[in-house]
C-alpha positions in Angstrom: 7.5 43.4 -96.1 4.4 41.9 -98.3 1.4 44.2 -98.6 -1.9 43.8 -100.0 -5.1 45.6 -101.1 -8.8 44.1 -101.5 -10.6 43.8 -104.6 -13.9 42.2 -103.3 -16.5 40.9 -105.8 -20.2 41.3 -104.6 -21.5 38.3 -101.9 -24.6 39.1 -101.1 -26.1 35.8 -100.6 -25.6 32.3 -100.6 -26.5 32.2 -104.2 -23.3 34.5 -105.0 -21.2 32.5 -102.5 -19.2 30.9 -105.2 -17.7 34.2 -106.5 -14.2 35.0 -105.8 -12.5 37.2 -103.0 -9.6 38.5 -104.6 -6.9 40.6 -102.8 -3.9 42.1 -105.3 -0.4 43.1 -104.2 -0.5 46.8 -103.5 2.6 48.6 -102.2 0.4 51.3 -100.4 -1.4 48.4 -97.9 0.7 47.6 -95.0 0.3 45.5 -91.9 -1.8 42.0 -91.8 -4.4 41.9 -94.3 -7.9 41.6 -93.4 -11.0 41.1 -95.5 -14.5 42.1 -94.6 -17.5 40.8 -96.6 -21.2 40.5 -96.6 -22.5 37.4 -95.8 -26.0 36.2 -94.3 -26.2 33.9 -91.7 -25.0 30.3 -91.8 -21.4 28.1 -92.4 -19.3 28.6 -95.3 -16.7 26.7 -96.2 -13.9 29.4 -97.1 -10.6 28.4 -99.5 -7.7 30.9 -98.9 -4.8 30.9 -101.4 -1.6 32.8 -99.7 2.2 33.4 -100.2 4.7 34.9 -97.9 8.1 34.8 -96.7 9.7 31.6 -96.0 10.9 32.7 -92.6 7.4 33.9 -91.4 5.0 31.3 -90.7 1.3 32.4 -90.8 -2.1 31.9 -89.3 -5.7 32.3 -90.5 -8.5 34.3 -88.0 -11.9 34.4 -88.4 -14.5 36.3 -87.3 -13.5 37.4 -83.7 -10.2 36.3 -83.7 -11.1 32.4 -84.0 -8.2 30.4 -84.7 -9.0 28.3 -88.3 -5.3 27.8 -89.5 -2.0 28.0 -87.7 1.7 27.4 -88.5 1.2 27.8 -92.5 4.9 27.6 -94.1 6.1 29.1 -97.2 8.4 28.0 -100.2 9.6 30.5 -102.3 7.2 31.8 -104.0 4.7 29.0 -104.2 1.3 29.9 -103.1 -0.2 28.0 -100.2 -4.1 26.8 -100.0 -5.9 26.0 -96.9 -9.8 25.1 -96.4 -12.0 25.3 -93.3 -15.2 26.3 -91.9 -16.7 29.5 -90.5 -20.1 29.9 -88.9 -21.5 33.4 -89.4 -24.5 34.5 -86.8 -26.8 37.6 -86.3 -28.5 38.8 -83.2 -31.8 38.2 -84.8 -33.9 34.9 -83.9 -35.6 35.0 -87.1 -39.4 34.6 -87.6 -41.6 34.0 -84.4 -45.1 33.5 -83.9 -46.9 36.9 -83.7 -47.8 36.7 -79.9 -44.5 34.9 -78.8 -43.8 36.1 -75.6 -39.7 37.3 -74.8 -37.5 39.4 -77.3 -36.6 39.1 -80.7 -32.9 39.2 -80.8 -30.1 38.5 -78.6 -29.5 41.2 -75.5 -26.0 42.2 -76.4 -24.1 43.8 -74.7 -22.2 47.3 -75.5 -19.2 45.7 -76.2 -20.5 43.3 -78.6 -22.5 45.5 -80.8 -21.0 45.9 -83.9 -18.4 43.5 -83.2 -17.4 40.9 -85.7 -19.1 37.8 -84.0 -22.0 40.1 -84.8 -21.8 42.1 -87.8 -23.1 41.9 -91.1 -20.0 40.4 -92.5 -18.0 37.7 -92.8 -14.4 38.7 -91.5 -10.6 36.9 -92.3 -6.9 37.6 -90.8 -4.0 36.2 -92.0 -1.1 37.2 -89.6 2.4 36.8 -90.2 4.6 38.1 -93.3 2.2 37.0 -95.6 -0.4 38.1 -98.1 -3.7 36.6 -99.1 -3.9 36.2 -103.1 -7.5 34.8 -102.8 -10.2 33.2 -101.2 -13.7 31.5 -101.9 -16.9 31.5 -99.6 -19.1 28.3 -100.2 -22.2 27.9 -98.0 -22.5 24.4 -96.6 -24.7 22.3 -93.9 -22.5 20.5 -91.8 -22.7 18.9 -88.2 -22.1 21.6 -85.7 -20.5 22.1 -82.3 -22.0 24.9 -80.4 -20.5 26.2 -77.6 -22.1 27.6 -74.3 -20.2 29.5 -71.7 -18.2 32.4 -70.1 -15.1 34.5 -70.6 -13.0 31.4 -70.8 -14.9 29.9 -73.4 -15.7 33.1 -75.7 -13.8 34.1 -78.5 -11.7 36.9 -77.1 -11.2 40.3 -79.3 -8.1 41.6 -78.0 -4.7 39.7 -78.3 -3.1 38.1 -75.7 -6.7 37.1 -74.4 -7.4 33.9 -75.6 -9.7 31.4 -74.4 -9.8 27.3 -75.3 -13.4 27.7 -77.3 -11.6 30.1 -79.5 -8.8 27.5 -80.5 -11.4 24.8 -81.7 -11.9 25.5 -85.0 -8.6 24.8 -85.6 -8.6 21.1 -84.7 -11.7 20.1 -87.2 -10.5 22.0 -90.5 -13.5 21.6 -93.1 -15.3 18.6 -91.5 -17.2 20.3 -88.8 -18.6 23.8 -87.6 -17.7 25.4 -84.7 -20.2 28.1 -83.2 -19.1 29.8 -80.3 -21.9 31.3 -78.5 -20.3 32.1 -75.2 -19.7 35.5 -73.9 -17.9 37.4 -71.0 -19.6 37.6 -67.7 -22.1 35.2 -68.5 -23.8 32.6 -65.9 -26.6 29.6 -66.7 -29.5 32.5 -65.6 -27.9 35.4 -68.2 -27.3 32.8 -71.0 -31.4 32.6 -70.7 -32.3 36.0 -70.0 -30.1 37.6 -72.8 -31.7 35.0 -75.1 -28.1 33.6 -76.0 -29.8 30.0 -75.5 -33.0 31.0 -77.7 -30.5 31.9 -80.0 -28.1 28.7 -80.0 -31.4 26.4 -80.1 -32.9 28.3 -83.4 -30.3 27.3 -85.4 -29.6 23.6 -83.3 -29.9 20.8 -85.4 -30.5 16.8 -84.8 -27.1 15.2 -84.8 -25.3 18.7 -83.3 -23.5 19.2 -80.1 -24.0 21.4 -77.4 -20.7 22.1 -74.9 -22.0 23.6 -71.8 -19.2 25.4 -69.2 -20.6 28.2 -66.5 -19.5 28.3 -63.0 -17.0 30.9 -62.8 -19.7 33.5 -62.7 -22.7 31.3 -61.3 -20.3 30.9 -57.9 -20.6 34.9 -57.6 -23.0 35.3 -54.5 -22.7 39.2 -54.8 -24.7 39.0 -57.9 -28.2 38.0 -56.7 -29.8 37.7 -60.0 -27.5 35.4 -61.4 -26.4 33.3 -58.0 -27.1 29.9 -58.7 -26.3 27.8 -55.2 -23.9 24.6 -56.6 -25.8 22.0 -54.8 -29.6 23.1 -55.6 -30.2 25.9 -58.2 -27.0 25.5 -60.4 -28.2 21.7 -61.3 -31.1 22.6 -61.8 -30.5 24.8 -64.6 -28.0 22.5 -65.9 -30.7 19.8 -66.4 -32.8 22.4 -68.0 -30.0 23.1 -70.7 -29.7 19.3 -71.3 -33.7 19.0 -72.0 -33.3 21.5 -74.2 -30.8 20.2 -76.3 -32.1 16.6 -76.1 -35.5 18.0 -77.2 -33.8 18.9 -80.6 -32.2 15.7 -81.1 -28.8 17.0 -80.2 -26.0 16.0 -77.5 -25.1 18.0 -74.4 -21.8 18.0 -73.4 -20.5 18.9 -69.8 -17.4 20.9 -69.3 -16.2 21.6 -65.9 -14.7 25.0 -65.7 -10.9 25.7 -65.6 -9.5 27.3 -62.1 -8.4 30.7 -62.2 -4.9 31.4 -62.0 -4.1 31.5 -58.4 -1.2 30.0 -56.5 -0.2 29.1 -53.2 3.4 30.0 -51.7 4.4 26.8 -52.9 3.4 27.6 -56.6 0.3 25.5 -57.0 -2.8 26.0 -58.1 -5.5 26.9 -55.9 -8.9 25.4 -56.2 -11.3 28.7 -56.9 -14.4 26.7 -57.6 -15.6 25.1 -54.6 -18.3 22.4 -55.2 -19.1 23.4 -58.6 -16.9 21.2 -60.4 -18.4 18.1 -58.7 -22.0 19.3 -59.1 -21.6 19.4 -62.6 -19.9 16.0 -62.3 -23.1 14.5 -60.5 -25.5 16.0 -63.0 -23.7 14.5 -65.7 -24.1 11.1 -64.2 -27.3 11.5 -63.3 -28.4 12.6 -66.6 -25.9 10.0 -68.5 
């Protein structure tokens, strides 16, 4: 079993970001090494140097279990390097006008307080029988793909739970940042009232993209505060999102939700989303 201990050099602001983050061998350290470093909000190019056992492929996760690199193979004692992009965020909305209405930060759920996606650190984890020898974080400005959605999109914190959203960074390497603002239980309405949309829009730039996927919770009539009828209010809220994204020069992408894992007697998937997927398609066609 390979073990590692952490020697952390100061990393307090983007001006310090080229300082190396070093992991050294230590017989007293067990399990998958984890690295958590103070880092301001922003986007960073991370380069990690690792070595490990040939028979045990490794993966690199960041923040709240976002998949950055997978299937890393080792040959003998030869180190392997990989680079990828990590987006780091904080709940605050930044400097606001003195008399601006609304809150000053995202209204986090209790389970989110102190979680890796919202804390004051940039977190890395190496899985498998591997050792993270060295890592470097450099602030960069890149096109960003933002995600707005519910539990099927969010960075799920506990394995084996996972979403398609937290797997996306693995496909983009060091070319694009993925900023996943989705959270379990969210709807088009609550994403606004909890100021999650405000947070997303506060860093959105011209040329970015925003993938929008809601329906699972919007269809719950037993949640009257956030219920949105597929034929009326659901479509109106989607159009409001599209307008806000386009107003900032970014591109909205509407994503129909995956069905729940409900199967009939023949083993076929049952449709559980009613008219919501078609409502989203109608809005997409009408809005172009």
